[in-house]
N, C-alpha and C positions, 0 to 999 in steps of 0.2 A: 508508634501510635497508628491509629487508623483514620483514613479520610472519610468524610461524609459522601454519600452516593452522588449528591449534586456536585460536590467539590471535584469529583473525578472528571466531570464533563464541563465544568465552568458554570456560567450563569444558568439558572433554571429556565430562563426564557429561551435558551437555545436547545432545550431538550425536546425532541419530537414526540408527539403523542404515540405511545406504543400500543400495538394491538395486544389482545389477551394472549399470553404465551401458551404454546402447546404443552401437553403433559411431559414430553421428553425435555423440552426447554426448562420447565419448572424443576424437574429432577436435576438436570445438569447445573442449572443456575443455583439451586439450593446447595448442591455439593460444593460448588465454587465458593459461595458465600460462607458456608461452614468451614471450608478449608482455609479461607482467608482469616477467619476469626481464630481458628486453631493455630495458624502460624503466628499471629500477633500475640496470642496467649503464650506460646512457646518462647517468644522473645522475652516476655516479662520474667518467666521462670529462669531462663538462661542468664538473664541479667542478675537476678538474685543470687544464683549459684556463682556467677562470676565475681561479684563483690565479696562473697564469703571465702572464695579460694585465694583472693588477693589481687584481682584486677582492680585498677583504679577506674573511676567513671570515664576518664579520658581514654583509657585502653579499650573499654567496651565501645565507646563512641567511634573509635578508630576502626574497630572490626565491623561495626554496624554500617559505616558509610564508605570506607576506603575501597574495599574490594569490589563492591558493586559500582562504586563511583568510577573505578577504572574502566568498567564496561560502558558507563554513561558518557564519559569524556569524549570518546570518538564520535558519538552521536551528536553531541553539542557542537563539536568542531565541524562536523559535516553540515549541520543546519545553520551554522554561523556563529563563531565565537564572539564576534564584535558586538552583536546585540543579543547573544544567548538564544538564538533561534527565534527572534522577534519579541522575547519577553522583556529585554532591557536589563542592564546591570543593576540598576537601583531596585527594581522589583525582584530580581533574582536574589540579591543580597538580603532583602527584607524577608523573603520567603525562606531563605536558608537559615536565618537567625531563628525564625519561628518553628521550623520543622527539621532542622539539621542537627549537627553534633551538639550544639549548645543546649537545645531543647532536650535531647536525649540524656545529656549529662545531668540535667536537673533531676530526671527520673532515676538515673542510676545512683546518684548521691542519696536520694530518698531511700533506696533499698539498704543503705548502710545504717539507717536510723530506725526504720519501722519494718514490720513483717510483710511477707509477700502479699497477703490479702489486702493490705491497705493500698499499695501501689496499683494492683491490678483492678481495683474498683474506683479509687479516688480519681485517678487520671482520666479514664474514659468518662466517668460521671461528670467531672468538671468540664471536659470537652463538650459533652452533650448539653449541659446546663448553660454554659456561657455561649455556645454556638446558637442556642435558642434565643438567648438574650440579644446577642449581636444581630441575629437575623431579624429580630423585631425592631431594634433601634436603628440599625444601619441599613439593612436591606428592605426595611418596611414591610416585612411579611406579617400577616395577620396572626396574632397570638390567640389561638382558640382556647376554649375552656379545657379541652382534653390536654393540650400541651401545658397549660398552666398547672393542672393537676400533676402532670409528670414532673414539672420543674420543682414543685413543692415536695413531692416524694423523694426526688434526688437530694434536695437539701436536707430532708429528715434523715436519709441514709448516711449522708456525709457527717451529720452531727453525731450519729452513733459511733462512727469511726474516730471522730475527734475526741469524744468522751473516753473511749477505750484507750486512746493514745495517752491522754492526760492521766488517766487512772492507773495504767499498767506500765507505761514507759517513762512518762514525765514530760517536761517541757520540750526536750529535744525530740520526743516522739511527735508532738504537734508540729515541730519544725519540719520533720520528714514529711508529714501529711501536706504541709503547705508547699513543699517542693513539688510533690505530685500534682497538687492543685494548680500551681503555676505552670507546670508542663502541660496540663490539660487546657488551661487558658491560652497558652501559646498556640496550641493546636486549633482551638476554636477561632482565634484571630486569623490563623493561616487559612482555614477553610472559608472564612468570611471574605478574605481578600481574594482568594481564588474566584469566588463567585462575583465579587464586585469588579475585579479586573478581567473577568471572563478568560481565565487561564485554565486549561485542562489539567487535572491532577497528575496524569501520567507525564505531561511535559514538565510540570513543576518538579516531580520526583527525579526526572532525568537531570534537570538543571541543578537541583540541590546536591545530587550525587557528584556531578562534575565539579561544582564549586567546593565541595568537601575535599576533593583531591587537590585542587589548586590552592586552597586557602587554609583549610583546617589541618591537613596532613603535615605541611611544613611547620606550622605552629606547634602541633602536637610533638613532632620530633625535636624541635628546639627546646621546648619547655619541659617535656615529659621524658623523652627518650624511650628506648626499647628495652631497658633493663628488666622491668617487670614482665613484659611479654616474653622475653627470652627465658627468664627464670622459671616461669610456670610450665614450660614444656610444650611439646608439639600437640599432644592430644587436647589439652585445654584450649589452646588457640584454635585448633581446627573446629572444636565444638562451637566456639563463639563465632567463627567465620561462617559456618554453615547455618547456625540458628539465627544469629543477628543479621548477617548479611543477606541470607537467602530466604529462610523460612519466615522471618519477621520483616524482611525488607522488600526485595523485588517481587517475589512470588505472590504474596498477598495482594499487592496492588494489581497485578495481572488478574488474579482470581476474582477479586472484588469488582474489577471493571467488567469482567465477563458476567458476573452475577447481575450487575446493573443493567447490562445490555439484554440479558435473557429474561430477567424478572421485572425490570422497571425500577426506578429509583425508590418508590415507596416501599415495595416489598423488600428490596435489598437493605433498606435502612434498619431493618430488625436484626440483622446479623451481628453488628458490633455489640449488641447486648449480650451475646454469648461469650464474649472475651473474658470477663471476670470469672464466670463459672468454669470455662475451659482451663483457665490459668490455675485455679484452685485444684482442679482434678490432676492436671499435669504436675503441679507442685507436690501434691501428695504422692503420686506414683513415682516421680523422679527423685524428689528430695526428701520425702517423708514428712512434709510440712502439713500439720493438722490445723486447720483454721479454728479460731476460738468461736464460742457461741455469739458474742457481739459482732464478730466479723460476718458470720453467716446471716445474722439478723440484718445488719447493715446492707449486705449484698442483696438480700431478698427485697428490701425496701427500694434500693437503687434499681433493681431489675424491674420492679413495677413502674418506677419512674421512667426508665428507658422505654417501656412498652407504650406509655402514653406520650412521652416527649418526642420520640422518633417517628410516631405515626404521622404519615402525610395525608 
C-alpha cells in the first residue's frame, strides 16, 4: 500500500512552509508521484497473478518484505538495534503489524476470493476514508465540507463493489472485500500513528523491513516452508521479487518522498488516486483482466471521493 504524504515526514506541524515550486520541479515531482503510483499498482497486479499461479499469501509477503528487508537490516543495526534507531521496539512492532507482512497477507488472501478491481480500489479507498476519520477523531484535524463530500462518495463507491460481490460471487466475495477493507484500515491506523508519534515514513519503512527479516522470515520458514516457492520455478519468483520487493516496495517510497519534497504535501496527495486506474490498465495489458461495468462505476465514484477527501 501507499503512505500519505504527511505520513512520510511525520507530524504535519513539522512540515516547513514550502515555496511555490519551479516548472522543472513540478515536472520531476509529477513524474515521481506518477511513478510511485504505477509501482504500487504493479504490486497489486503481480499479487493477483501470484495467487493464480499458486503462491500462497505468505509466499508473496515473503517476497514483498524479505529481500528489501535484508537491505534495511544493516541500516537499523547502524542506527541502533537496541532501540531501532530511536523508534523503540514497542512502536516498531506495532507499525510492523499494521504495515508489514501481516497486513500484506490480508490483501493477498483477498485476491483469492475477489477480482483484481475490487482489491485495487477497496484497499486504498478504505485507507483514505478511515485515514480521514482518524485524522478528525484522533489528530483533531478540521473536517471540511469538501472532505465530507469525498468521504460520502468513497462510501458510495464501496457499496457498489459490495453489491457486485454479493450478486456475482456470493458471501465469500463479500468476505474478500472485507479483507481488503481491513488491510486499508490497518494502513490508515499506521499513517495516523506515524503522525501522532512523529515518525518519518522512510524510517518506519526501514524498521518494518528489518523486523520482517528478524521475525516474519523465521516464522514463515517454520510454518510454511519453501516447497511452493521452489516448485513454481525461477522466473515466477524473480517476477515477484522484482515487482513486490522493488517496484511496489522500496522504489515507490523513495519516489513519493521526492514528489512531496518537490511539490508539497497537498499536491502529492493526489497521486494515490491514480493507483486503482493504473492497476486496472496494467491488469488488462499483463493479465487480460477486463473490469466489469459495476467495477468501473465504483472506481469512478471512488475516484471522485479521492479528489475531494485528499485535497488539503
